C-alpha positions as CSV (number, residue, x, y, z in Angstrom):
1,M,-22.6,19.0,41.1
2,K,-24.4,15.9,39.9
3,D,-23.2,16.5,36.4
4,S,-19.6,17.0,37.6
5,L,-19.7,13.8,39.6
6,A,-21.2,11.9,36.7
7,K,-18.4,13.2,34.4
8,V,-15.8,12.0,36.9
9,K,-17.4,8.6,37.1
10,V,-17.5,8.2,33.3
11,E,-13.9,9.3,33.0
12,H,-12.8,6.9,35.8
13,E,-14.7,4.0,34.2
14,A,-13.2,4.8,30.7
15,A,-9.7,4.8,32.2
16,R,-10.4,1.5,33.9
17,A,-11.6,0.0,30.7
18,L,-8.5,1.3,28.9
19,C,-6.2,-0.2,31.5
20,N,-8.0,-3.5,31.2
21,K,-7.7,-3.5,27.4
22,C,-4.0,-2.9,27.7
23,H,-3.5,-5.9,30.1
24,H,-0.8,-4.1,32.0
25,Y,-1.3,-2.1,35.2
26,T,-4.7,-1.8,36.7
27,V,-6.0,1.6,37.8
28,E,-5.6,0.5,41.4
29,Y,-2.0,-0.4,40.8
30,I,-1.2,2.9,39.1
31,V,-2.7,4.9,41.9
32,A,-1.0,2.8,44.6
33,H,2.5,2.5,43.0
34,Q,2.8,5.6,40.7
35,P,5.0,3.8,38.2
36,R,8.0,5.4,36.5
37,R,7.5,3.4,33.3
38,L,4.3,2.9,31.3
39,C,4.6,0.3,28.5
40,W,1.5,-0.1,26.4
41,T,2.7,-1.6,23.1
42,Y,0.9,-3.5,20.4
43,K,-2.5,-2.7,21.9
44,H,-4.2,-1.5,18.7
45,L,-5.8,1.5,20.4
46,T,-8.5,3.3,18.4
47,A,-9.9,6.8,18.2
48,A,-12.5,5.8,20.7
49,D,-9.8,5.1,23.3
50,M,-8.3,8.6,23.0
51,P,-10.4,10.4,25.6
52,A,-9.6,7.7,28.2
53,L,-5.9,7.9,27.2
54,V,-5.9,11.6,27.9
55,S,-7.5,11.0,31.2
56,V,-4.9,8.4,32.2
57,L,-1.9,10.3,31.0
58,K,-2.8,13.5,32.8
59,S,-3.6,11.8,36.0
60,E,-1.6,12.7,39.1
61,A,-0.9,9.0,39.6
62,L,1.4,9.2,36.6
63,V,3.3,12.3,37.7
64,Q,6.4,10.1,38.3
65,V,6.4,8.5,34.8
66,E,9.7,9.0,33.1
67,E,9.3,6.5,30.2
68,L,6.1,6.2,28.0
69,D,6.2,3.4,25.4
70,L,3.3,3.4,23.0
71,D,4.9,1.8,20.0
72,H,2.8,-0.3,17.5
73,D,-0.5,1.0,18.8
74,M,-1.7,2.6,15.6
75,L,-2.6,5.8,17.4
76,G,-2.7,8.0,14.3
77,S,-2.9,11.8,14.6
78,E,-5.6,11.4,17.2
79,G,-3.2,9.7,19.5
80,A,-0.7,12.4,19.1
81,A,-3.4,14.9,19.9
82,A,-4.2,12.9,23.0
83,I,-0.7,13.2,24.2
84,V,-0.7,16.9,23.5
85,A,-4.0,17.3,25.5
86,A,-2.5,15.4,28.4
87,A,0.6,17.6,28.4
88,A,-1.6,20.7,28.2
89,G,-3.4,19.4,31.3
90,G,-0.1,19.2,33.2
91,G,0.5,15.5,32.6
92,L,3.8,13.6,32.4
93,P,6.0,16.5,33.7
94,R,9.0,14.3,34.3
95,L,9.0,12.4,31.0
96,H,12.4,11.5,29.7
97,T,11.6,8.9,27.0
98,L,8.7,9.0,24.6
99,N,8.4,6.1,22.1
100,L,5.7,6.5,19.4
101,A,7.2,4.2,16.8
102,C,4.8,2.6,14.3
103,N,1.8,4.8,15.0
104,Q,1.1,6.5,11.7
105,I,0.8,9.9,13.3
106,G,1.7,11.6,10.0
107,D,2.4,15.3,9.5
108,A,-0.7,16.3,11.4
109,G,0.4,14.4,14.5
110,M,3.9,15.6,14.3
111,Q,2.7,19.2,14.0
112,A,0.5,18.8,17.0
113,L,3.4,17.4,19.0
114,A,5.7,20.2,17.8
115,T,3.2,22.8,19.0
116,A,3.2,21.2,22.4
117,F,7.0,21.1,22.5
118,A,7.2,24.7,21.5
119,D,4.7,25.6,24.3
120,G,7.0,24.0,26.9
121,A,5.8,20.4,27.1
122,F,8.3,17.6,28.0
123,R,11.3,19.9,28.8
124,E,13.1,16.9,30.3
125,L,12.7,14.6,27.3
126,D,16.0,13.1,26.2
127,T,14.8,10.3,23.9
128,L,12.2,10.7,21.2
129,T,11.3,7.8,18.9
130,L,9.2,8.6,15.9
131,T,10.2,5.7,13.6
132,W,7.7,4.5,10.9
133,N,5.1,7.3,11.3
134,K,4.6,8.7,7.7
135,I,6.2,12.0,8.8
136,G,7.2,14.1,5.9
137,D,8.7,17.6,5.3
138,A,5.8,19.5,6.8
139,G,6.0,17.5,10.1
140,L,9.8,17.8,10.3
141,T,9.7,21.5,9.5
142,A,7.2,22.0,12.4
143,L,9.6,20.2,14.7
144,A,12.4,22.5,13.5
145,V,10.3,25.6,14.2
146,A,9.6,24.3,17.7
147,L,13.4,23.7,18.3
148,E,14.0,27.3,17.2
149,K,11.7,28.4,20.0
150,G,13.7,26.5,22.5
151,A,11.8,23.2,22.6
152,L,13.3,19.9,23.9
153,P,16.5,21.4,25.3
154,A,17.5,18.0,26.9
155,L,17.1,15.9,23.7
156,K,19.9,13.4,23.3
157,T,18.4,10.7,21.0
158,L,16.2,11.3,18.0
159,Y,14.9,8.4,15.9
160,L,13.3,9.4,12.6
161,S,13.9,6.4,10.5
162,R,11.4,4.9,8.1
163,N,9.4,8.0,7.4
164,R,8.9,10.2,4.4
165,I,11.3,13.0,5.2
166,G,12.7,14.8,2.2
167,D,15.4,17.4,1.7
168,E,13.3,20.4,2.7
169,G,12.4,19.0,6.1
170,L,15.9,17.8,6.8
171,K,17.4,21.2,5.8
172,A,15.0,22.9,8.2
173,L,15.9,20.6,11.0
174,M,19.6,21.1,10.4
175,A,19.2,24.9,10.3
176,A,17.8,24.6,13.8
177,A,20.8,22.5,14.7
178,G,23.0,25.1,13.2
179,G,21.5,27.6,15.6
180,G,22.7,25.4,18.5
181,R,19.2,24.0,19.2
182,L,20.4,20.4,19.3
183,A,23.5,20.9,21.4
184,K,22.9,17.8,23.5
185,L,22.0,15.4,20.7
186,E,24.1,12.2,20.8
187,R,22.2,9.8,18.4
188,F,20.5,10.9,15.2
189,I,18.9,8.0,13.3
190,L,17.5,8.8,9.8
191,F,17.8,5.8,7.6
192,T,15.0,4.9,5.1
193,N,13.6,8.3,4.2
194,D,13.1,10.3,1.1
195,F,16.0,12.8,1.2
196,S,18.7,12.9,-1.4
197,A,22.4,13.9,-1.4
198,E,21.3,17.4,-0.8
199,G,19.8,16.4,2.5
200,V,23.0,14.5,3.4
201,E,25.0,17.7,2.7
202,A,22.7,19.6,5.1
203,I,23.6,17.1,7.9
204,A,27.3,17.6,7.3
205,E,27.1,21.4,7.7
206,P,26.4,21.7,11.5
207,I,28.8,18.9,12.2
208,E,31.6,20.7,10.4
209,T,30.9,23.9,12.3
210,G,30.7,22.2,15.6
211,E,27.0,23.0,16.2
212,L,26.3,19.4,17.2
213,P,29.1,19.1,19.8
214,S,27.6,16.0,21.6
215,L,26.8,14.0,18.5
216,R,28.3,10.5,18.6
217,V,26.2,8.4,16.1
218,V,24.4,9.4,12.9
219,S,22.7,7.0,10.6
220,V,21.6,8.0,7.1
221,G,21.5,4.6,5.5
222,G,23.9,2.8,3.3
223,G,22.2,4.1,0.1
224,H,23.5,7.6,0.9
225,L,27.1,6.6,1.4
226,P,29.8,7.1,0.5
227,N,29.5,10.9,0.9
228,A,32.9,12.5,1.1
229,R,31.7,15.6,2.9
230,L,29.7,13.9,5.6
231,E,32.3,11.2,6.1
232,A,35.1,13.7,6.6
233,A,33.0,15.8,9.0
234,C,32.2,12.7,11.1
235,E,35.7,11.4,11.0
236,E,37.1,14.7,12.3
237,R,34.5,14.8,15.2
238,E,34.9,11.1,15.9
239,I,31.2,10.4,15.1
240,D,30.1,6.9,14.1
241,L,28.4,7.1,10.6
242,F,26.4,4.3,9.0
């Protein structure tokens, strides 16, 4: 019993220290008000902060959170793992928006998130921002596999710009889209990656066949345009392309 109480005390103090470091809500405020949005940006969190982050995110006090904004925190793959651990512990069940931009999670972090998505985490998520994270083909292929398993059924907005995504990863994701796994997707942002005209052609295919019926905006970056096939597909479906 003493060991259990000591562990609880340590976790509580670590969570308090993390909240103080982030200069946002105090532990007392979170417990009392159960906020719907948690915005911890530009906090330069480290691997040492990750156990406390898990403790905070899986807390019952955050069960109402719909928007989690952790951009520019340099979380790395450890940060992605912390979010996965929180989800596995039942945390953030009502999350709609997850912003992990500029965290350098890499393929390892993306693969960890994809596994959690495939296991049923964040079923209500409609906006996922993964801009500037060094994600390559291995990470995006893992996301595609998760989608094939029915992950993220509510996803409407996907930001993947400024990563390292090549043709193979993009083709895997578009194959999942071709199977109807991104039927609610409205905004697909991909500029500044490593794919070629082959990847652009892969985007065109599910648009042509109507497998992305909700899509309204797609961004591949000006360097990939003009592309007659993608432009024609977008024009027919009244999709903004840039």
